[in-house]
C-alpha positions as CSV (number, residue, x, y, z in Angstrom):
1,I,21.4,26.0,-1.5
2,N,18.6,23.7,0.7
3,L,16.5,24.4,-2.3
4,Q,19.2,22.8,-4.8
5,V,19.9,20.1,-2.6
6,Q,16.1,19.0,-2.5
7,V,15.5,19.2,-6.3
8,F,18.7,17.4,-6.9
9,V,17.4,14.6,-4.4
10,Y,14.0,14.6,-5.7
11,L,14.9,14.7,-9.8
12,A,17.7,12.6,-9.5
13,L,15.5,9.5,-7.2
14,A,12.7,10.0,-10.2
15,R,15.1,9.8,-12.6
16,M,16.7,6.5,-11.7
17,N,13.2,5.4,-11.0
18,E,12.7,5.7,-14.6
19,H,15.7,4.1,-15.7
20,F,14.3,0.9,-13.4
21,L,10.9,1.0,-15.1
22,K,12.0,1.3,-18.7
23,G,14.9,-1.0,-17.9
24,T,17.5,1.2,-19.5
25,F,19.8,0.4,-16.5
26,S,23.2,1.0,-19.0
27,E,22.1,4.4,-19.8
28,G,21.4,5.3,-16.1
29,L,25.2,4.7,-15.4
30,E,25.8,8.2,-16.8
31,L,23.4,9.7,-14.4
32,A,24.7,7.5,-11.4
33,K,28.5,8.9,-12.4
34,D,26.5,12.7,-12.3
35,I,24.6,11.7,-8.5
36,E,28.0,10.6,-7.0
37,S,30.0,13.4,-8.1
38,R,27.1,15.7,-6.8
39,L,26.9,13.5,-3.8
40,G,30.4,14.4,-2.9
41,S,29.8,17.9,-3.1
42,W,26.8,18.3,-1.0
43,Q,27.9,16.0,1.3
44,L,27.1,18.1,3.9
45,Q,23.7,19.0,3.2
46,I,22.4,15.2,2.3
47,D,22.0,13.4,5.5
48,R,23.9,9.4,5.7
49,H,20.3,7.9,5.0
50,R,19.8,9.4,1.8
51,T,23.1,8.8,0.4
52,L,22.9,5.2,1.5
53,V,19.6,5.1,-0.7
54,F,21.5,6.7,-3.6
55,Y,24.0,4.0,-3.4
56,Y,21.7,0.9,-3.5
57,K,19.9,2.7,-6.6
58,I,23.3,3.0,-7.9
59,A,24.4,-0.6,-7.5
60,C,20.8,-1.9,-9.0
61,L,21.5,0.1,-12.1
62,Y,24.8,-1.4,-12.9
63,F,23.5,-5.1,-11.5
64,G,20.8,-4.3,-14.1
65,A,23.3,-3.6,-16.4
66,G,25.3,-6.8,-16.2
67,D,28.2,-5.3,-13.8
68,S,27.8,-7.4,-10.7
69,G,31.3,-6.7,-9.5
70,T,31.0,-2.6,-9.6
71,T,27.4,-4.0,-7.7
72,V,29.4,-5.4,-4.8
73,E,31.6,-2.0,-4.5
74,Y,28.3,0.2,-4.1
75,L,26.7,-2.5,-1.8
76,N,30.0,-2.7,0.4
77,R,29.6,1.0,1.0
78,I,26.1,0.1,2.4
79,I,26.6,-3.2,4.3
80,H,29.9,-1.7,6.0
81,P,29.4,2.1,7.2
82,K,30.9,3.0,9.9
83,A,27.2,4.1,11.5
84,D,24.5,1.3,12.0
85,L,21.7,3.0,9.7
86,R,18.9,1.8,7.8
87,S,18.3,-2.1,8.6
88,D,15.5,-2.1,5.8
89,L,18.2,-1.2,3.4
90,Q,21.0,-3.5,5.0
91,C,18.8,-6.2,4.3
92,Y,17.9,-5.6,0.8
93,A,21.6,-4.3,0.2
94,R,22.6,-8.1,1.4
95,L,20.5,-9.8,-0.6
96,L,21.5,-8.3,-3.8
97,H,24.9,-9.0,-2.5
98,L,24.9,-12.3,-2.5
99,I,23.1,-12.4,-5.7
100,A,25.6,-10.3,-7.1
101,H,28.2,-13.0,-5.6
102,Y,26.2,-15.5,-7.6
103,E,26.5,-13.7,-10.6
104,L,30.3,-13.3,-10.4
105,G,30.6,-16.9,-9.3
106,N,32.3,-16.6,-6.1
107,F,30.9,-19.9,-4.9
108,G,33.6,-19.9,-2.5
109,I,32.8,-17.2,-0.4
110,L,28.8,-17.6,-1.0
111,E,28.6,-19.9,1.6
112,H,30.1,-17.8,4.4
113,L,28.2,-14.7,3.1
114,I,24.7,-16.5,2.8
115,K,25.5,-17.5,6.6
116,S,26.5,-13.9,8.0
117,T,23.2,-12.5,5.9
118,Y,21.1,-14.8,7.3
119,R,22.4,-14.2,10.6
120,F,22.0,-10.4,10.2
121,M,18.6,-10.6,9.2
122,A,17.4,-13.3,12.0
123,Q,18.6,-10.3,14.4
124,L,16.7,-7.8,13.2
125,E,13.8,-10.3,13.4
126,T,12.2,-9.3,9.9
127,L,12.8,-12.2,8.0
128,S,10.0,-12.5,5.3
129,A,8.8,-15.5,3.5
130,V,10.6,-13.9,0.6
131,E,13.8,-13.8,2.2
132,E,13.4,-17.5,3.3
133,E,13.0,-18.7,-0.1
134,I,15.6,-16.8,-1.8
135,F,18.3,-17.8,1.2
136,R,17.0,-21.5,0.4
137,F,17.6,-21.3,-3.1
138,L,20.8,-19.8,-2.9
139,R,22.3,-22.6,0.0
140,K,21.3,-25.2,-2.9
141,A,21.9,-23.3,-6.2
142,F,25.8,-22.8,-6.3
143,Q,25.8,-26.7,-5.7
144,L,24.1,-27.8,-9.0
145,D,26.4,-27.7,-12.0
146,N,23.4,-28.9,-14.7
147,P,22.4,-26.2,-16.5
148,K,19.0,-27.7,-16.6
149,R,18.8,-28.3,-12.7
150,I,19.7,-25.0,-12.8
151,R,16.9,-23.5,-14.8
152,A,14.4,-25.5,-13.0
153,A,15.5,-24.4,-9.8
154,F,15.2,-21.0,-11.3
155,S,11.8,-21.4,-12.3
156,M,10.4,-23.0,-9.2
157,L,12.0,-20.1,-7.0
158,K,10.0,-17.3,-9.5
159,G,6.6,-19.4,-9.3
160,K,7.1,-19.1,-5.3
161,L,7.7,-15.7,-5.1
162,E,5.1,-15.1,-7.6
163,R,3.0,-16.6,-5.1
164,L,4.2,-14.7,-2.3
165,Q,3.8,-11.4,-4.3
166,A,0.0,-11.0,-3.9
167,D,0.3,-11.1,-0.2
168,P,0.5,-7.5,1.1
169,F,2.8,-8.4,3.9
170,E,5.8,-9.6,1.3
171,S,5.1,-6.9,-1.3
172,R,7.5,-5.0,0.2
173,S,10.6,-7.3,-0.5
174,F,9.7,-6.5,-4.5
175,M,9.7,-3.2,-4.0
176,Y,13.4,-3.1,-2.9
177,L,14.3,-5.9,-4.8
178,D,13.1,-7.0,-8.5
179,I,14.0,-10.7,-7.7
180,I,11.3,-11.7,-10.6
181,G,12.9,-9.6,-13.1
182,W,16.4,-11.6,-12.3
183,L,15.0,-14.7,-12.1
184,E,12.8,-14.4,-15.4
185,S,16.3,-13.2,-17.1
186,K,18.2,-16.4,-15.7
187,I,15.5,-18.7,-17.0
188,A,15.5,-17.1,-20.5
189,G,19.0,-17.1,-20.5
190,V,19.6,-13.4,-21.2
191,T,20.8,-9.9,-19.2
192,V,18.2,-8.3,-16.6
193,Q,18.5,-5.2,-19.0
194,E,17.0,-7.4,-22.3
């Protein structure tokens, strides 16, 4: 059983990563359904950390496929756990959570979520320059009502983040969250998958 679980974990992660690399998020959703059913049947053999990683990756697949509502559901499983695990994953789940709510147009709660996420990350003392830029952008973006101004704000943030991408201390942020891909989709007016 242990060998079966290990094979499942590594193959499932590799298959999900392949969908991320190819941008075939919708196709990856079929894999996500299979993974979730297996997680349920092997919950005694798979530790909570690994389960959270799967939830995050499944949330990313849904986000890439354009289903921000389901993205939020999976991220809530990470953000509101019974035990405090994986602070790094918590941080990026919260950032994606903010972006998914932005995509859903939930501007009424976005200001509260931004403050809550910022406080959480500040307590951990892990706030990177990339995360600071994302927070700064989101604070302003939901107040912009002109599509040209919004597109210009997306372009400006993309430029700032691309400069930060070269910094080795900031590179971790881009491994967990493809913020540049999301910005490019917003600037081009297409879905993340496209």
